[in-house]
C-alpha positions in Angstrom: -18.5 -30.5 24.4 -17.3 -27.1 23.2 -18.0 -26.4 19.5 -15.3 -23.8 19.1 -12.6 -25.9 20.8 -13.6 -28.9 18.6 -13.6 -26.8 15.5 -10.2 -25.5 16.4 -8.8 -29.0 16.9 -10.1 -30.0 13.5 -8.6 -26.9 11.9 -5.3 -27.6 13.6 -5.3 -31.2 12.3 -6.3 -30.0 8.8 -3.4 -27.4 8.7 -0.9 -29.9 10.0 -1.9 -32.9 7.8 -3.4 -31.1 4.8 -6.5 -33.4 5.1 -9.6 -33.6 7.2 -9.3 -36.1 10.1 -10.9 -39.5 9.9 -13.3 -40.8 12.6 -10.3 -42.8 14.0 -8.2 -39.6 14.1 -11.1 -37.8 15.9 -11.2 -40.5 18.5 -7.7 -39.4 19.6 -8.3 -35.7 18.8 -11.4 -35.4 21.0 -10.3 -38.1 23.6 -13.4 -40.2 22.9 -13.8 -44.0 23.0 -16.3 -44.8 20.3 -16.9 -43.8 16.7 -20.6 -43.3 17.7 -19.5 -40.5 20.0 -17.4 -39.1 17.2 -20.4 -39.2 14.9 -22.5 -37.3 17.5 -19.7 -34.7 17.8 -19.4 -34.3 14.0 -23.2 -34.0 13.7 -23.1 -31.2 16.3 -20.3 -29.4 14.4 -22.2 -29.7 11.1 -25.4 -28.4 12.8 -23.4 -25.4 14.3 -22.0 -24.6 10.8 -18.4 -25.4 11.7 -18.2 -28.4 9.2 -19.9 -29.5 6.1 -20.4 -32.9 4.5 -20.0 -33.6 0.8 -22.3 -35.6 -1.3 -20.7 -38.9 -0.1 -21.0 -37.9 3.6 -17.4 -37.1 4.2 -16.6 -34.1 6.3 -15.1 -31.1 4.5 -14.0 -27.8 6.0 -16.4 -24.9 5.9 -13.7 -22.5 4.6 -10.1 -22.7 3.1 -9.3 -20.1 5.8 -11.2 -18.7 8.7 -12.3 -15.1 8.3 -9.7 -12.4 8.6 -10.3 -8.8 9.6 -10.6 -6.5 6.6 -9.4 -3.1 7.8 -10.4 -1.0 4.9 -8.8 0.2 1.7 -5.3 1.2 0.7 -4.3 3.5 -2.2 -1.9 1.9 -4.7 -1.2 5.3 -6.3 -0.1 8.4 -4.4 0.1 8.0 -0.6 -2.9 9.2 1.4 -3.6 9.3 5.1 -4.7 5.9 6.3 -7.1 5.2 9.0 -7.3 1.7 10.5 -10.9 0.8 11.0 -12.3 -2.7 10.9 -14.6 -2.7 7.9 -15.6 -6.4 7.9 -14.6 -10.0 8.3 -13.9 -11.9 5.2 -12.6 -15.3 4.4 -10.6 -15.8 1.2 -12.7 -18.7 -0.1 -15.8 -16.6 0.5 -14.3 -13.8 -1.6 -12.8 -16.0 -4.3 -15.0 -19.1 -4.7 -18.6 -19.0 -5.9 -18.9 -22.8 -6.8 -16.8 -24.8 -4.3 -17.5 -28.2 -6.0 -16.3 -27.0 -9.4 -13.2 -25.1 -8.1 -9.7 -26.4 -7.7 -6.1 -25.2 -7.3 -3.1 -25.8 -9.6 0.5 -24.9 -8.9 2.1 -23.1 -11.8 5.4 -24.2 -13.4 7.1 -22.4 -16.3 7.1 -18.7 -17.3 4.7 -18.6 -20.3 2.2 -16.5 -18.4 4.6 -14.2 -16.6 3.4 -11.0 -18.4 -0.1 -11.7 -17.1 1.4 -11.7 -13.6 1.3 -15.5 -13.1 4.8 -16.6 -12.0 6.3 -20.1 -11.4 5.2 -21.3 -7.9 2.0 -19.3 -8.0 -1.3 -21.1 -7.4 -4.2 -20.5 -9.8 -7.8 -21.0 -8.8 -9.7 -22.7 -11.6 -13.4 -23.1 -12.0 -14.9 -25.9 -14.2 -18.2 -25.3 -16.0 -17.7 -21.6 -16.8 -18.2 -20.7 -20.4 -14.7 -19.5 -21.5 -14.7 -16.1 -23.1 -12.2 -14.6 -25.6 -9.3 -13.4 -23.5 -9.9 -15.6 -20.5 -6.9 -17.4 -19.0 -7.8 -21.1 -19.3 -6.6 -24.6 -18.4 -6.6 -26.4 -21.7 -5.7 -29.7 -23.2 -4.3 -29.2 -26.6 -3.3 -32.2 -28.7 -2.9 -34.3 -25.6 -0.9 -31.8 -23.5 -2.0 -29.6 -20.7 -1.3 -25.9 -20.5 -2.3 -22.6 -19.0 -2.8 -19.8 -21.6 -5.1 -17.0 -22.9 -8.0 -18.3 -25.0 -8.1 -16.4 -28.3 -10.8 -16.9 -30.9 -10.2 -15.7 -34.4 -12.6 -16.3 -37.3 -14.3 -19.2 -35.7 -11.0 -20.9 -34.7 -9.7 -21.1 -31.1 -6.0 -20.5 -30.3 -4.0 -20.4 -27.1 -1.7 -17.4 -26.5 1.1 -17.2 -23.9 1.7 -14.0 -21.9 5.4 -14.1 -22.8 6.7 -13.1 -26.2 9.2 -15.9 -26.4 6.3 -18.4 -26.8 4.4 -18.8 -30.1 0.7 -18.8 -30.6 -0.7 -22.4 -30.2 -3.1 -23.6 -32.9 -4.5 -27.0 -32.1 -3.7 -29.7 -34.8 -6.3 -32.2 -33.5 -8.1 -31.2 -30.3 -8.6 -28.4 -27.9 -10.5 -29.0 -24.6 -11.0 -26.3 -22.1 -11.0 -27.8 -18.6 -11.6 -24.6 -16.6 -11.2 -20.8 -16.4 -8.7 -19.2 -14.1 -10.6 -17.0 -11.6 -7.7 -16.0 -9.3 -4.0 -16.1 -8.9 -2.4 -16.6 -5.5 1.2 -15.7 -4.7 3.0 -15.9 -1.4 5.8 -13.3 -0.9 7.3 -14.7 2.3 
């Protein structure tokens, strides 16, 4: 049994199927004959830190992505001489997520947050349980409809403001429930 090879097989399966493999899948993946053998293999992977189990005992990936080389810093202002030097290894989930169980992704549709740099097709990373502050971008349920907007508090009342002038300020008529605070925006360019 090779931990790195097994972890790579699970990663490949996860990337191809967008889900973790079941024990039945792992029978084929590892070329094993019994689910007991799969259980032992999974236990070894968990012990090695290549897999985690959730509260229900299901396997979950350790990271959304494996660590990537961080080569240093780049100036976004005037050009400066760049030196390529490996500064560290970093995984995006390690950088972006502090509470995995309370964090989820949503795909953005619509253009109401475009002036905040959130475009249709972007993914927003949302964390439940954070106390929303004035000016935070939040996922909110307002009068039975879901939306992504800035939270704005004025004189004890909460409102939702778009980041696009063509949309009006939303004042709840009946209810406003904040489901989470946006902690990151992810956009793919290619």
